[in-house]
C-alpha positions as YAML, in Angstrom:
chain: A
units: angstrom
residues:
- id: 1
  name: MET
  ca: [-13.49, 28.82, 12.87]
- id: 2
  name: ALA
  ca: [-16.15, 29.78, 10.34]
- id: 3
  name: PRO
  ca: [-18.94, 27.10, 9.70]
- id: 4
  name: ASP
  ca: [-18.59, 24.43, 7.09]
- id: 5
  name: GLU
  ca: [-21.40, 25.63, 4.53]
- id: 6
  name: ASP
  ca: [-20.22, 25.82, 1.14]
- id: 7
  name: PRO
  ca: [-22.78, 25.10, -1.05]
- id: 8
  name: GLU
  ca: [-20.81, 22.99, -3.28]
- id: 9
  name: ARG
  ca: [-19.34, 21.22, -0.61]
- id: 10
  name: ASN
  ca: [-20.78, 17.70, -1.58]
- id: 11
  name: GLU
  ca: [-19.58, 18.42, -5.50]
- id: 12
  name: LYS
  ca: [-16.05, 19.09, -4.39]
- id: 13
  name: LEU
  ca: [-15.59, 16.27, -1.97]
- id: 14
  name: ALA
  ca: [-17.08, 13.95, -4.73]
- id: 15
  name: ARG
  ca: [-14.47, 15.24, -7.14]
- id: 16
  name: ILE
  ca: [-11.27, 14.97, -4.84]
- id: 17
  name: ARG
  ca: [-13.02, 11.05, -3.98]
- id: 18
  name: SER
  ca: [-13.30, 10.26, -7.66]
- id: 19
  name: ILE
  ca: [-9.57, 11.17, -8.21]
- id: 20
  name: VAL
  ca: [-8.68, 9.27, -5.38]
- id: 21
  name: GLU
  ca: [-10.96, 6.38, -6.73]
- id: 22
  name: HIS
  ca: [-9.52, 6.45, -10.51]
- id: 23
  name: LEU
  ca: [-5.70, 7.68, -9.98]
- id: 24
  name: ARG
  ca: [-3.69, 6.18, -12.63]
- id: 25
  name: PRO
  ca: [-0.39, 5.21, -12.33]
- id: 26
  name: SER
  ca: [0.77, 7.94, -14.54]
- id: 27
  name: GLU
  ca: [-0.89, 10.78, -12.27]
- id: 28
  name: VAL
  ca: [0.02, 12.30, -8.88]
- id: 29
  name: LEU
  ca: [-2.38, 13.36, -6.34]
- id: 30
  name: LEU
  ca: [-1.13, 15.91, -3.58]
- id: 31
  name: PHE
  ca: [-2.43, 17.84, -0.81]
- id: 32
  name: ILE
  ca: [-1.20, 21.18, -0.22]
- id: 33
  name: ASP
  ca: [-1.31, 23.56, 2.80]
- id: 34
  name: GLU
  ca: [1.05, 26.01, 4.83]
- id: 35
  name: LEU
  ca: [2.46, 25.77, 8.25]
- id: 36
  name: ASP
  ca: [3.01, 28.74, 10.62]
- id: 37
  name: ILE
  ca: [6.16, 28.06, 12.52]
- id: 38
  name: HIS
  ca: [6.71, 30.43, 15.70]
- id: 39
  name: LEU
  ca: [9.60, 31.08, 17.72]
- id: 40
  name: LEU
  ca: [7.23, 31.42, 21.09]
- id: 41
  name: PRO
  ca: [6.14, 28.24, 21.45]
- id: 42
  name: LYS
  ca: [2.80, 26.36, 21.12]
- id: 43
  name: ILE
  ca: [1.69, 25.73, 24.73]
- id: 44
  name: GLY
  ca: [-0.03, 22.15, 25.28]
- id: 45
  name: CYS
  ca: [-0.23, 19.11, 27.44]
- id: 46
  name: GLN
  ca: [2.96, 16.99, 27.81]
- id: 47
  name: TRP
  ca: [4.02, 14.07, 29.46]
- id: 48
  name: MET
  ca: [6.18, 14.63, 32.49]
- id: 49
  name: LEU
  ca: [7.16, 12.65, 36.01]
- id: 50
  name: ARG
  ca: [4.80, 13.25, 38.69]
- id: 51
  name: GLY
  ca: [5.80, 15.81, 41.08]
- id: 52
  name: THR
  ca: [7.82, 17.68, 38.14]
- id: 53
  name: GLN
  ca: [7.05, 20.58, 36.08]
- id: 54
  name: SER
  ca: [8.44, 21.10, 32.57]
- id: 55
  name: GLU
  ca: [9.76, 24.49, 32.02]
- id: 56
  name: ILE
  ca: [8.67, 26.48, 28.89]
- id: 57
  name: MET
  ca: [11.07, 28.68, 27.11]
- id: 58
  name: THR
  ca: [9.93, 32.29, 26.35]
- id: 59
  name: PRO
  ca: [12.74, 33.59, 24.08]
- id: 60
  name: GLY
  ca: [11.48, 37.09, 23.85]
- id: 61
  name: GLN
  ca: [10.16, 38.65, 20.62]
- id: 62
  name: ASN
  ca: [8.64, 36.28, 18.03]
- id: 63
  name: GLN
  ca: [9.68, 35.24, 14.69]
- id: 64
  name: LYS
  ca: [7.98, 33.38, 12.22]
- id: 65
  name: ARG
  ca: [9.00, 31.18, 9.16]
- id: 66
  name: TYR
  ca: [6.23, 29.51, 6.96]
- id: 67
  name: LEU
  ca: [6.52, 26.06, 5.41]
- id: 68
  name: ALA
  ca: [4.32, 25.07, 2.56]
- id: 69
  name: GLY
  ca: [4.14, 21.47, 2.28]
- id: 70
  name: ALA
  ca: [2.36, 18.80, -0.31]
- id: 71
  name: LEU
  ca: [1.53, 15.65, 0.80]
- id: 72
  name: ASP
  ca: [1.52, 12.68, -1.56]
- id: 73
  name: TYR
  ca: [-1.71, 10.67, -1.07]
- id: 74
  name: LEU
  ca: [-0.13, 7.28, -2.54]
- id: 75
  name: THR
  ca: [3.26, 7.45, -0.38]
- id: 76
  name: GLY
  ca: [2.56, 9.54, 2.49]
- id: 77
  name: LYS
  ca: [5.61, 11.34, 1.99]
- id: 78
  name: ILE
  ca: [5.72, 15.28, 2.33]
- id: 79
  name: ILE
  ca: [7.56, 17.91, -0.02]
- id: 80
  name: HIS
  ca: [8.30, 21.22, 1.50]
- id: 81
  name: VAL
  ca: [9.64, 24.37, 1.13]
- id: 82
  name: VAL
  ca: [10.68, 27.26, 3.91]
- id: 83
  name: GLY
  ca: [10.25, 30.87, 3.56]
- id: 84
  name: GLU
  ca: [10.22, 34.10, 5.52]
- id: 85
  name: LYS
  ca: [6.68, 35.05, 4.26]
- id: 86
  name: LYS
  ca: [3.67, 33.29, 3.58]
- id: 87
  name: ASN
  ca: [2.83, 34.60, -0.10]
- id: 88
  name: ARG
  ca: [2.53, 33.76, -3.35]
- id: 89
  name: PHE
  ca: [6.55, 33.06, -3.99]
- id: 90
  name: LEU
  ca: [5.97, 30.47, -1.45]
- id: 91
  name: VAL
  ca: [3.52, 28.85, -3.19]
- id: 92
  name: ILE
  ca: [5.44, 29.18, -6.62]
- id: 93
  name: GLU
  ca: [8.45, 27.69, -4.97]
- id: 94
  name: LEU
  ca: [6.35, 24.69, -3.75]
- id: 95
  name: LEU
  ca: [5.09, 24.16, -7.04]
- id: 96
  name: LYS
  ca: [8.57, 23.90, -8.56]
- id: 97
  name: ALA
  ca: [9.70, 21.70, -5.87]
- id: 98
  name: ILE
  ca: [6.59, 19.21, -6.95]
- id: 99
  name: GLU
  ca: [7.60, 19.61, -10.74]
- id: 100
  name: ARG
  ca: [11.22, 18.46, -9.86]
- id: 101
  name: LYS
  ca: [10.08, 15.39, -7.79]
- id: 102
  name: TYR
  ca: [7.57, 14.43, -10.53]
- id: 103
  name: PRO
  ca: [9.28, 14.69, -13.83]
- id: 104
  name: GLN
  ca: [7.22, 11.75, -15.44]
- id: 105
  name: ALA
  ca: [3.96, 12.32, -14.18]
- id: 106
  name: GLN
  ca: [1.49, 13.38, -17.14]
- id: 107
  name: SER
  ca: [-1.05, 14.81, -14.65]
- id: 108
  name: ILE
  ca: [-0.36, 16.19, -11.09]
- id: 109
  name: TYR
  ca: [-3.56, 16.96, -9.08]
- id: 110
  name: LEU
  ca: [-3.15, 19.58, -6.28]
- id: 111
  name: VAL
  ca: [-5.97, 19.61, -3.73]
- id: 112
  name: ALA
  ca: [-5.83, 22.99, -2.06]
- id: 113
  name: ASP
  ca: [-8.13, 25.03, 0.20]
- id: 114
  name: ASN
  ca: [-9.30, 28.65, -0.91]
- id: 115
  name: TYR
  ca: [-6.52, 30.91, 0.89]
- id: 116
  name: ARG
  ca: [-6.05, 33.95, -0.95]
- id: 117
  name: ILE
  ca: [-2.04, 33.10, -2.18]
- id: 118
  name: HIS
  ca: [-3.44, 29.86, -3.50]
- id: 119
  name: LYS
  ca: [-5.61, 32.24, -5.87]
- id: 120
  name: ALA
  ca: [-2.92, 34.96, -6.50]
- id: 121
  name: LYS
  ca: [-2.33, 35.99, -10.34]
- id: 122
  name: ALA
  ca: [1.07, 34.85, -10.25]
- id: 123
  name: VAL
  ca: [0.24, 31.43, -9.07]
- id: 124
  name: VAL
  ca: [-2.48, 31.20, -11.66]
- id: 125
  name: ALA
  ca: [-0.12, 32.44, -14.60]
- id: 126
  name: TRP
  ca: [2.65, 29.82, -13.14]
- id: 127
  name: LEU
  ca: [0.12, 27.09, -13.35]
- id: 128
  name: ALA
  ca: [-1.15, 28.17, -16.84]
- id: 129
  name: ALA
  ca: [2.26, 27.87, -18.07]
- id: 130
  name: HIS
  ca: [2.75, 24.20, -16.59]
- id: 131
  name: PRO
  ca: [-0.41, 22.13, -17.66]
- id: 132
  name: ARG
  ca: [0.20, 19.25, -16.09]
- id: 133
  name: MET
  ca: [-0.70, 20.84, -12.79]
- id: 134
  name: GLN
  ca: [-4.06, 21.09, -11.80]
- id: 135
  name: ILE
  ca: [-5.76, 22.87, -8.71]
- id: 136
  name: VAL
  ca: [-8.67, 21.12, -7.20]
- id: 137
  name: TRP
  ca: [-10.42, 23.20, -4.75]
- id: 138
  name: LEU
  ca: [-11.61, 21.97, -1.06]
- id: 139
  name: PRO
  ca: [-14.71, 23.05, 0.28]
- id: 140
  name: THR
  ca: [-14.55, 26.45, 2.03]
- id: 141
  name: TYR
  ca: [-13.74, 26.24, 5.85]
- id: 142
  name: CYS
  ca: [-13.36, 22.46, 5.67]
- id: 143
  name: PRO
  ca: [-9.69, 21.53, 7.18]
- id: 144
  name: ARG
  ca: [-11.02, 17.90, 8.12]
- id: 145
  name: ALA
  ca: [-10.99, 17.08, 4.40]
- id: 146
  name: ASN
  ca: [-7.02, 17.98, 4.17]
- id: 147
  name: PRO
  ca: [-4.98, 14.95, 5.32]
- id: 148
  name: ILE
  ca: [-2.02, 17.15, 5.44]
- id: 149
  name: GLU
  ca: [-3.52, 18.96, 8.15]
- id: 150
  name: ARG
  ca: [-3.18, 15.80, 10.52]
- id: 151
  name: ALA
  ca: [0.50, 15.54, 9.27]
- id: 152
  name: TYR
  ca: [1.06, 19.18, 10.67]
- id: 153
  name: GLY
  ca: [-0.46, 18.29, 13.88]
- id: 154
  name: ASP
  ca: [1.94, 15.77, 14.03]
- id: 155
  name: VAL
  ca: [4.65, 18.47, 13.37]
- id: 156
  name: HIS
  ca: [3.33, 20.54, 16.33]
- id: 157
  name: ASP
  ca: [3.32, 17.49, 18.63]
- id: 158
  name: LYS
  ca: [6.76, 16.47, 17.81]
- id: 159
  name: CYS
  ca: [8.44, 19.83, 17.30]
- id: 160
  name: THR
  ca: [6.84, 23.20, 18.39]
- id: 161
  name: ARG
  ca: [4.61, 22.53, 21.21]
- id: 162
  name: ASN
  ca: [6.66, 23.37, 24.64]
- id: 163
  name: HIS
  ca: [9.76, 23.50, 22.37]
- id: 164
  name: LYS
  ca: [12.94, 24.84, 24.02]
- id: 165
  name: ARG
  ca: [14.71, 26.36, 20.87]
- id: 166
  name: ARG
  ca: [16.00, 30.04, 21.11]
- id: 167
  name: LYS
  ca: [16.83, 30.71, 17.58]
- id: 168
  name: ILE
  ca: [14.14, 30.19, 14.79]
- id: 169
  name: ASN
  ca: [16.50, 28.53, 12.50]
- id: 170
  name: ASP
  ca: [17.02, 25.59, 14.95]
- id: 171
  name: LEU
  ca: [13.28, 25.32, 15.42]
- id: 172
  name: VAL
  ca: [12.90, 25.03, 11.68]
- id: 173
  name: ALA
  ca: [15.54, 22.66, 11.56]
- id: 174
  name: ASP
  ca: [13.86, 20.40, 13.76]
- id: 175
  name: VAL
  ca: [10.71, 20.55, 11.80]
- id: 176
  name: GLU
  ca: [12.49, 19.70, 8.62]
- id: 177
  name: TRP
  ca: [14.48, 16.83, 10.06]
- id: 178
  name: HIS
  ca: [11.17, 15.37, 11.49]
- id: 179
  name: LEU
  ca: [9.60, 15.63, 7.79]
- id: 180
  name: ARG
  ca: [12.70, 13.96, 6.36]
- id: 181
  name: SER
  ca: [12.82, 11.18, 8.84]
- id: 182
  name: ASN
  ca: [9.61, 10.43, 10.29]
- id: 183
  name: GLY
  ca: [6.43, 9.37, 8.25]
- id: 184
  name: PRO
  ca: [5.32, 8.42, 5.84]
- id: 185
  name: TRP
  ca: [1.80, 9.83, 6.77]
- id: 186
  name: ARG
  ca: [-0.40, 7.74, 4.72]
- id: 187
  name: TYR
  ca: [-3.66, 9.00, 6.07]
- id: 188
  name: LYS
  ca: [-6.89, 8.11, 4.16]
- id: 189
  name: LEU
  ca: [-9.75, 10.47, 3.45]
- id: 190
  name: SER
  ca: [-11.71, 11.19, 6.42]
- id: 191
  name: ASN
  ca: [-15.10, 9.84, 6.67]
- id: 192
  name: ILE
  ca: [-17.15, 13.34, 5.42]
- id: 193
  name: TYR
  ca: [-15.73, 11.79, 2.18]
- id: 194
  name: TYR
  ca: [-18.19, 9.03, 2.35]
- id: 195
  name: ALA
  ca: [-21.34, 10.81, 3.89]
- id: 196
  name: PRO
  ca: [-24.73, 9.74, 1.76]
- id: 197
  name: ASP
  ca: [-25.04, 13.30, 0.19]
- id: 198
  name: VAL
  ca: [-21.11, 12.92, -1.33]
- id: 199
  name: ASP
  ca: [-21.94, 9.28, -2.35]
- id: 200
  name: ALA
  ca: [-24.95, 10.77, -4.39]
- id: 201
  name: ALA
  ca: [-22.87, 13.48, -5.65]
- id: 202
  name: VAL
  ca: [-20.20, 10.87, -6.71]
- id: 203
  name: ALA
  ca: [-22.78, 9.05, -8.48]
- id: 204
  name: THR
  ca: [-23.82, 12.21, -10.53]
- id: 205
  name: LEU
  ca: [-20.34, 12.72, -11.24]
- id: 206
  name: CYS
  ca: [-19.70, 9.10, -12.64]
- id: 207
  name: THR
  ca: [-22.82, 9.41, -14.68]
- id: 208
  name: ALA
  ca: [-21.54, 12.94, -16.35]
- id: 209
  name: GLN
  ca: [-18.31, 11.57, -17.10]
- id: 210
  name: LYS
  ca: [-19.52, 8.27, -18.90]
- id: 211
  name: GLN
  ca: [-21.90, 10.24, -20.80]
- id: 212
  name: LYS
  ca: [-19.16, 12.79, -21.61]
- id: 213
  name: ALA
  ca: [-16.78, 9.76, -22.90]
- id: 214
  name: ALA
  ca: [-19.63, 8.18, -24.82]
...
């Protein structure tokens, strides 16, 4: 993993924290990201009876599907779509699902990392045509700042690690059932949002906003 050394790291974290702390009833805050689903199982530790060994399936050639999700910070629920490719079209399908989910929201903040598909021209154009939605960028190489990563870790624990599915559609169905039936994932912001340098950046941001409003 690349180092967490974004020069605007504190300012970006401060902006997200400020949105969380001042979120209005007419506003929605979502953390978005993508999840790779592989037919070849992720290998990891698991519980088993003493003296036994769990058998891991190797279904042959790998197949992939990609899930794009949005974690509602207040409710902990996840909106998701699934596609065969991780590209701009997958992101736009997620944005459309979000638009349908929150027809009454005046503002929808979408916290995203800097992955290139989030900045694709088609995505930028779609967002420009839907001004209720606004991208808020995470610091570069800072997955700890995105709580949906923890929810995806739960998906791997429950569905994709050491799984025994032979068909990719069955595995995807397991993941979607998990997202529908378990949760909500009410994860709070990690402690990196409350470091002294971020506290200072939040104070600076608040002062600037007050001066602008005056």
